[in-house]
PLY file of the C-alpha trace (Angstrom):
ply
format ascii 1.0
element vertex 422
property float x
property float y
property float z
element edge 421
property int vertex1
property int vertex2
end_header
1.59 -7.22 -49.33
0.66 -9.44 -46.62
4.46 -8.42 -45.29
3.59 -4.81 -45.46
0.44 -5.05 -43.68
2.43 -6.96 -41.07
5.24 -4.29 -41.21
2.79 -1.59 -40.79
0.92 -3.31 -37.85
4.13 -3.97 -35.90
5.16 -0.61 -36.43
1.79 0.60 -35.17
2.16 -1.93 -31.94
5.34 -0.19 -31.16
4.42 3.13 -31.15
1.73 2.42 -29.08
3.58 0.21 -26.58
6.18 3.48 -26.99
3.35 5.99 -25.91
1.86 3.38 -22.89
5.60 2.82 -21.54
6.24 6.64 -21.49
3.20 7.82 -20.53
4.12 8.36 -16.71
7.44 9.28 -15.57
8.14 8.59 -11.83
9.96 11.02 -9.57
13.11 9.21 -9.85
13.11 9.69 -13.60
12.18 13.30 -13.31
15.07 13.89 -10.68
17.51 12.06 -13.42
16.46 14.35 -15.79
17.03 17.43 -13.87
20.47 16.22 -13.46
20.08 15.32 -9.70
19.95 19.19 -9.00
18.69 18.82 -5.32
21.34 16.24 -4.64
24.26 17.77 -6.22
27.73 18.18 -4.24
25.95 16.18 -0.92
26.42 13.38 1.00
22.80 11.24 0.27
21.04 8.74 2.28
18.27 6.55 0.31
15.04 4.92 1.58
14.24 2.54 -0.74
13.27 -1.25 -1.55
13.17 -3.31 -4.90
9.66 -1.25 -5.83
12.31 1.80 -6.18
13.04 1.34 -9.87
12.50 3.31 -13.29
10.57 2.30 -16.09
13.33 0.03 -17.31
13.25 -1.60 -14.00
16.74 -0.01 -13.26
16.98 0.15 -9.23
16.98 3.66 -7.64
20.07 2.22 -5.70
21.70 2.00 -8.64
20.63 4.88 -10.48
22.02 6.96 -7.24
25.11 4.84 -7.28
25.93 5.24 -10.80
25.52 9.20 -10.42
27.65 9.21 -7.31
30.59 7.29 -9.28
30.32 10.02 -11.61
31.06 12.64 -9.09
27.69 14.22 -8.84
27.14 13.55 -5.07
28.12 10.59 -2.75
25.82 7.97 -1.87
26.33 7.44 1.95
23.78 5.15 3.29
20.79 3.07 2.83
17.93 2.41 4.61
15.59 -0.53 4.38
11.94 -0.54 5.64
9.86 -3.98 5.91
11.65 -6.51 3.39
15.02 -4.92 3.32
16.48 -2.43 0.83
16.80 -5.67 -1.95
13.83 -7.38 -0.75
15.27 -10.21 0.90
13.47 -10.31 4.34
10.09 -12.05 4.98
6.89 -9.89 6.14
7.29 -8.86 9.67
10.96 -10.25 9.85
13.56 -7.71 11.22
15.68 -6.40 8.70
19.15 -6.61 9.46
21.59 -3.78 9.02
24.93 -4.46 6.96
26.42 -3.35 3.71
24.84 -3.53 0.30
26.80 -5.96 -1.72
26.23 -4.42 -4.90
27.59 -1.10 -4.12
29.71 -1.39 -1.11
27.11 1.42 0.73
26.01 0.72 4.41
22.63 -0.50 5.01
20.86 0.56 8.30
17.44 -1.23 8.96
14.23 0.79 9.69
12.24 -2.35 10.76
13.75 -4.07 13.49
15.16 -2.40 16.62
13.87 1.04 15.58
11.31 2.06 12.54
13.03 5.75 12.26
16.46 6.88 11.46
18.44 7.92 14.64
20.90 10.65 14.72
23.82 8.08 14.41
22.20 6.65 11.43
21.97 9.60 9.72
25.27 11.11 10.97
27.12 12.80 7.84
24.17 12.38 5.81
23.02 16.12 4.15
20.02 14.73 2.34
17.81 11.84 2.70
15.77 10.58 -0.38
12.55 8.27 -0.10
11.47 6.12 -3.05
8.96 3.42 -2.42
6.20 2.16 -4.17
2.80 2.38 -1.83
-0.48 0.63 -2.52
-2.96 3.23 -1.33
-3.99 1.69 2.11
-3.01 3.23 5.47
-2.48 -0.35 7.43
0.62 -0.72 4.80
3.59 0.15 6.32
5.50 1.96 4.00
3.91 5.15 4.51
4.41 4.52 8.15
7.97 4.34 7.47
8.06 7.46 5.14
6.42 9.62 8.27
8.92 7.81 10.60
11.98 8.92 8.19
10.34 12.62 8.01
10.46 12.41 11.89
13.83 11.14 12.10
15.16 13.51 9.75
13.34 16.46 11.07
15.06 15.73 14.45
18.60 15.60 13.02
17.74 18.46 10.87
18.29 16.77 7.67
16.12 17.40 4.54
13.98 15.11 2.83
13.45 14.56 -0.64
10.47 12.15 -1.62
10.39 10.85 -5.18
6.67 10.72 -5.95
4.92 7.32 -7.63
1.46 6.95 -8.75
-1.26 5.53 -6.28
-2.55 1.81 -7.53
-5.90 2.66 -6.27
-6.07 5.99 -8.20
-6.40 9.42 -6.74
-10.36 9.76 -6.35
-10.97 6.92 -3.93
-11.26 8.01 -0.28
-12.87 5.57 2.23
-12.75 5.57 5.95
-12.57 8.22 8.84
-9.23 10.08 9.88
-9.48 9.31 13.30
-7.49 6.90 15.43
-8.95 6.09 18.83
-6.51 7.10 21.59
-4.35 3.49 22.12
-4.89 2.46 18.66
-2.14 4.25 16.88
0.82 1.56 15.87
2.72 1.02 12.80
-0.37 -0.38 10.56
-2.32 2.96 11.85
0.37 5.57 12.21
-1.37 8.81 11.26
-4.75 10.60 11.27
-6.02 9.55 7.51
-8.45 7.51 5.93
-7.84 3.95 5.69
-7.87 4.36 1.72
-6.29 8.04 1.45
-6.39 8.43 -2.15
-2.94 10.18 -2.24
0.24 9.73 -3.77
3.51 9.49 -1.21
4.42 12.91 -2.40
0.99 14.15 -1.64
0.77 12.39 1.82
4.12 13.77 2.65
3.39 17.25 1.99
0.14 16.79 4.35
2.10 15.02 7.14
4.50 18.02 6.91
2.16 20.88 6.66
-0.65 19.58 9.08
2.01 18.91 11.85
1.09 15.27 11.79
4.67 14.39 12.76
5.63 13.63 15.97
5.76 16.79 18.11
4.50 18.63 15.00
7.97 18.79 13.24
9.13 19.89 10.18
11.60 18.17 7.90
12.56 20.21 5.09
10.39 18.81 2.56
10.91 18.66 -1.16
8.72 16.40 -3.28
9.75 15.40 -7.02
6.42 15.10 -8.80
5.40 12.65 -11.54
4.68 13.78 -15.05
2.04 12.30 -16.99
-0.24 11.00 -13.88
-3.79 11.92 -13.29
-5.99 11.17 -10.44
-8.37 9.08 -12.40
-5.79 6.65 -13.42
-5.65 2.98 -13.01
-2.16 1.47 -12.85
-2.47 -0.20 -16.24
-3.04 3.26 -17.96
0.63 4.37 -16.56
2.46 2.11 -18.57
4.89 1.14 -15.86
5.92 -1.99 -14.59
4.69 -3.21 -11.49
7.62 -4.78 -8.77
5.60 -6.79 -6.02
5.35 -4.54 -3.35
5.63 -7.36 -0.77
5.40 -11.11 -1.49
1.50 -11.39 -1.23
1.23 -8.35 -3.51
2.65 -9.70 -6.96
0.56 -7.68 -9.21
-0.84 -4.37 -9.17
-4.38 -5.81 -8.88
-3.54 -7.07 -5.81
-3.16 -3.46 -4.19
-6.97 -3.47 -5.11
-8.02 -6.43 -3.28
-5.89 -5.75 -0.20
-8.23 -3.44 1.27
-11.66 -5.59 0.53
-9.94 -8.45 2.42
-6.72 -7.39 4.50
-8.70 -6.20 7.67
-10.56 -9.77 8.39
-7.54 -11.79 7.20
-5.81 -10.25 10.42
-8.62 -12.26 12.30
-6.69 -15.69 11.51
-10.41 -17.38 11.78
-10.98 -16.82 7.75
-8.70 -17.53 4.91
-8.09 -14.70 2.62
-6.03 -16.35 -0.15
-2.77 -15.57 1.20
-0.98 -18.97 1.07
-2.71 -20.04 -2.06
-2.39 -18.37 -5.45
-4.94 -15.75 -4.85
-3.63 -13.73 -2.11
-6.24 -11.18 -0.81
-9.00 -12.31 -3.51
-10.53 -15.11 -1.30
-12.61 -15.41 1.86
-13.12 -18.87 3.13
-12.73 -21.57 5.74
-12.91 -25.00 6.66
-16.44 -24.95 8.37
-18.32 -22.90 5.25
-20.49 -25.62 4.24
-22.33 -23.80 1.61
-20.15 -21.70 -0.77
-22.49 -21.58 -3.67
-25.16 -19.90 -1.07
-22.62 -17.61 0.37
-21.79 -16.54 -3.41
-25.38 -16.13 -4.31
-26.17 -14.34 -1.12
-23.50 -11.91 -1.77
-24.05 -11.59 -5.40
-27.67 -10.45 -4.22
-26.65 -7.54 -2.20
-27.40 -4.00 -3.68
-24.58 -2.53 -1.45
-22.23 -4.58 -3.26
-23.36 -4.08 -6.84
-20.63 -4.13 -9.39
-18.59 -6.56 -7.28
-19.10 -10.43 -7.83
-18.47 -13.45 -6.11
-17.80 -17.38 -7.19
-17.95 -20.31 -5.05
-14.42 -21.60 -4.59
-12.66 -24.68 -3.08
-8.93 -25.16 -2.22
-6.14 -25.77 -0.52
-3.47 -23.73 0.55
0.21 -24.48 0.30
1.42 -22.83 3.10
0.47 -20.97 6.50
-1.59 -22.23 9.40
-3.92 -23.90 6.82
-1.62 -25.64 4.83
-3.54 -28.76 3.35
-6.68 -28.07 4.81
-9.57 -27.45 2.09
-11.21 -24.38 2.52
-14.61 -23.30 0.89
-15.77 -20.09 0.30
-15.98 -17.14 -2.32
-13.39 -15.53 -4.68
-14.00 -11.84 -4.88
-14.07 -9.93 -8.29
-14.06 -6.05 -8.04
-15.26 -4.21 -11.16
-13.02 -3.59 -13.88
-12.89 0.33 -13.15
-11.91 -0.54 -9.41
-9.45 2.10 -9.00
-12.28 5.06 -9.51
-14.47 6.30 -7.04
-17.85 4.89 -6.81
-20.80 3.85 -4.67
-19.25 0.69 -3.74
-16.72 0.63 -0.75
-13.97 -1.68 -0.65
-13.39 -1.74 2.92
-17.26 -2.64 3.38
-16.66 -5.62 1.36
-15.32 -7.94 4.44
-18.04 -6.88 6.91
-20.83 -7.76 4.20
-19.21 -11.09 3.92
-19.45 -11.69 7.91
-22.94 -10.50 7.94
-23.88 -13.33 5.37
-21.46 -15.85 7.31
-23.53 -15.25 10.63
-26.61 -15.52 8.96
-25.74 -18.72 7.26
-23.60 -20.18 9.99
-24.81 -19.13 13.38
-22.62 -21.33 15.04
-19.25 -19.85 13.73
-18.27 -16.50 14.98
-15.23 -15.52 13.23
-15.00 -12.18 15.31
-15.47 -13.62 18.75
-13.55 -16.60 18.04
-10.24 -14.88 16.87
-7.50 -15.10 19.42
-6.72 -12.25 21.47
-3.57 -11.09 19.93
-5.48 -11.38 16.50
-8.44 -9.04 17.56
-5.88 -6.53 18.79
-4.31 -6.50 15.69
-7.70 -6.26 13.83
-8.54 -3.26 15.90
-5.00 -1.68 15.61
-5.53 -2.13 11.49
-8.74 -0.22 11.49
-7.47 2.35 14.29
-10.40 1.89 16.72
-12.05 -1.36 18.57
-15.48 0.72 18.30
-16.45 -0.49 14.71
-16.04 -4.11 15.77
-17.85 -3.47 18.93
-20.78 -2.08 16.66
-20.76 -4.65 14.46
-21.53 -7.35 17.04
-23.95 -5.35 19.28
-25.93 -4.85 15.80
-25.92 -8.50 15.68
-23.32 -8.73 13.04
-25.51 -6.62 10.61
-23.90 -3.82 8.69
-25.84 -0.83 9.59
-26.26 3.01 8.54
-23.60 3.82 11.42
-21.40 1.39 10.06
-21.47 2.39 6.37
-20.69 5.95 7.86
-17.84 5.19 9.21
-16.32 4.23 6.06
-17.32 7.75 4.40
-14.61 10.26 4.71
-15.26 13.54 6.69
-15.77 16.68 4.69
-13.10 18.45 7.01
-10.24 15.91 5.77
-11.36 15.93 2.20
-11.16 20.06 2.33
-7.77 19.74 4.24
-6.61 17.13 1.75
-7.15 19.38 -1.08
-4.36 21.71 -0.09
-1.64 19.08 -0.56
-2.78 17.45 -3.82
-0.26 17.98 -6.66
-2.35 16.47 -9.69
0 1
1 2
2 3
3 4
4 5
5 6
6 7
7 8
8 9
9 10
10 11
11 12
12 13
13 14
14 15
15 16
16 17
17 18
18 19
19 20
20 21
21 22
22 23
23 24
24 25
25 26
26 27
27 28
28 29
29 30
30 31
31 32
32 33
33 34
34 35
35 36
36 37
37 38
38 39
39 40
40 41
41 42
42 43
43 44
44 45
45 46
46 47
47 48
48 49
49 50
50 51
51 52
52 53
53 54
54 55
55 56
56 57
57 58
58 59
59 60
60 61
61 62
62 63
63 64
64 65
65 66
66 67
67 68
68 69
69 70
70 71
71 72
72 73
73 74
74 75
75 76
76 77
77 78
78 79
79 80
80 81
81 82
82 83
83 84
84 85
85 86
86 87
87 88
88 89
89 90
90 91
91 92
92 93
93 94
94 95
95 96
96 97
97 98
98 99
99 100
100 101
101 102
102 103
103 104
104 105
105 106
106 107
107 108
108 109
109 110
110 111
111 112
112 113
113 114
114 115
115 116
116 117
117 118
118 119
119 120
120 121
121 122
122 123
123 124
124 125
125 126
126 127
127 128
128 129
129 130
130 131
131 132
132 133
133 134
134 135
135 136
136 137
137 138
138 139
139 140
140 141
141 142
142 143
143 144
144 145
145 146
146 147
147 148
148 149
149 150
150 151
151 152
152 153
153 154
154 155
155 156
156 157
157 158
158 159
159 160
160 161
161 162
162 163
163 164
164 165
165 166
166 167
167 168
168 169
169 170
170 171
171 172
172 173
173 174
174 175
175 176
176 177
177 178
178 179
179 180
180 181
181 182
182 183
183 184
184 185
185 186
186 187
187 188
188 189
189 190
190 191
191 192
192 193
193 194
194 195
195 196
196 197
197 198
198 199
199 200
200 201
201 202
202 203
203 204
204 205
205 206
206 207
207 208
208 209
209 210
210 211
211 212
212 213
213 214
214 215
215 216
216 217
217 218
218 219
219 220
220 221
221 222
222 223
223 224
224 225
225 226
226 227
227 228
228 229
229 230
230 231
231 232
232 233
233 234
234 235
235 236
236 237
237 238
238 239
239 240
240 241
241 242
242 243
243 244
244 245
245 246
246 247
247 248
248 249
249 250
250 251
251 252
252 253
253 254
254 255
255 256
256 257
257 258
258 259
259 260
260 261
261 262
262 263
263 264
264 265
265 266
266 267
267 268
268 269
269 270
270 271
271 272
272 273
273 274
274 275
275 276
276 277
277 278
278 279
279 280
280 281
281 282
282 283
283 284
284 285
285 286
286 287
287 288
288 289
289 290
290 291
291 292
292 293
293 294
294 295
295 296
296 297
297 298
298 299
299 300
300 301
301 302
302 303
303 304
304 305
305 306
306 307
307 308
308 309
309 310
310 311
311 312
312 313
313 314
314 315
315 316
316 317
317 318
318 319
319 320
320 321
321 322
322 323
323 324
324 325
325 326
326 327
327 328
328 329
329 330
330 331
331 332
332 333
333 334
334 335
335 336
336 337
337 338
338 339
339 340
340 341
341 342
342 343
343 344
344 345
345 346
346 347
347 348
348 349
349 350
350 351
351 352
352 353
353 354
354 355
355 356
356 357
357 358
358 359
359 360
360 361
361 362
362 363
363 364
364 365
365 366
366 367
367 368
368 369
369 370
370 371
371 372
372 373
373 374
374 375
375 376
376 377
377 378
378 379
379 380
380 381
381 382
382 383
383 384
384 385
385 386
386 387
387 388
388 389
389 390
390 391
391 392
392 393
393 394
394 395
395 396
396 397
397 398
398 399
399 400
400 401
401 402
402 403
403 404
404 405
405 406
406 407
407 408
408 409
409 410
410 411
411 412
412 413
413 414
414 415
415 416
416 417
417 418
418 419
419 420
420 421
């Protein structure tokens, strides 16, 4: 009897597992089911990296290479963004061009001498496919790569196919103004969209193309292959998909949630955000913070951060500029339903931490003590220098004006609505 019960339980578990595993089909899986219809008989270029996989972790490179070897089309070129097509380049390290050892296909770098494919790089390519997992934040460079790819393709007259993937922040949360201050557009703020944009890469591509956001208002002959089974309110854990590290410091889908909560102040270099320790983007700490318990207590008492919890933490980073130095601060715990829109703004978390640190340790000024280059990058990530200035002029207090900066404009939300697929 016991064996029978266990057998039934196992069958139920397998059934649930199969349903979960098949709950969302990404664009590459739908394209394969359609027999690669939009690629048939063409010379294909592919922009991807290790996150471009199907639900069984088979690389999009290998999926297209297999189909090409069956004569469906020719896989003519690969294009590597930051970290490279196979993920063998470090963050910020220039990606080399060459040949993919597994397939023998030539590889062109999109993170080095140029971030957009040139006419020479696209010579002979008849359609360009993009398949990369984004994490839903404007400063993460993969969406900048997508836009540059669309621009280069438009210039060369090559159509673009975007294979859609889930936004791990969900599709409901939108934070920040879309304006980029003159002189502050960069690869970490390439297009006028909110810091948390609440769109899939396919939806964002539709907006960039449809709203003339590409350089010179170019249009690229865009096709988006949508997912099946994805809903805007879904968290990653509901998708039933494996997570492949989008970069070394985002090893889990949960890391995508914490990136916008600390990544901005991490640019300052005066506070440690867990990168180099076991909790990337989940801490804010420094050697000079003398009362971690008091900091956690103050942050837990802020009604504006209700639902977010902080605990005191002490640790020594294993690598990086602060290697071996004892850090004191807080570990951040975002609410369980963090991917859904609510009153808690992820993007305000670092400013409230700066506010409480200013009150507790007025002798230390993380925003003012940062090196000039670090401050410039902080401003570029935010897309403006005005936010830093407003915060300092307010005595390092989060004012209604600063809170308002992180609320998306009605105009953007209306514009965004035209391009949503799900």
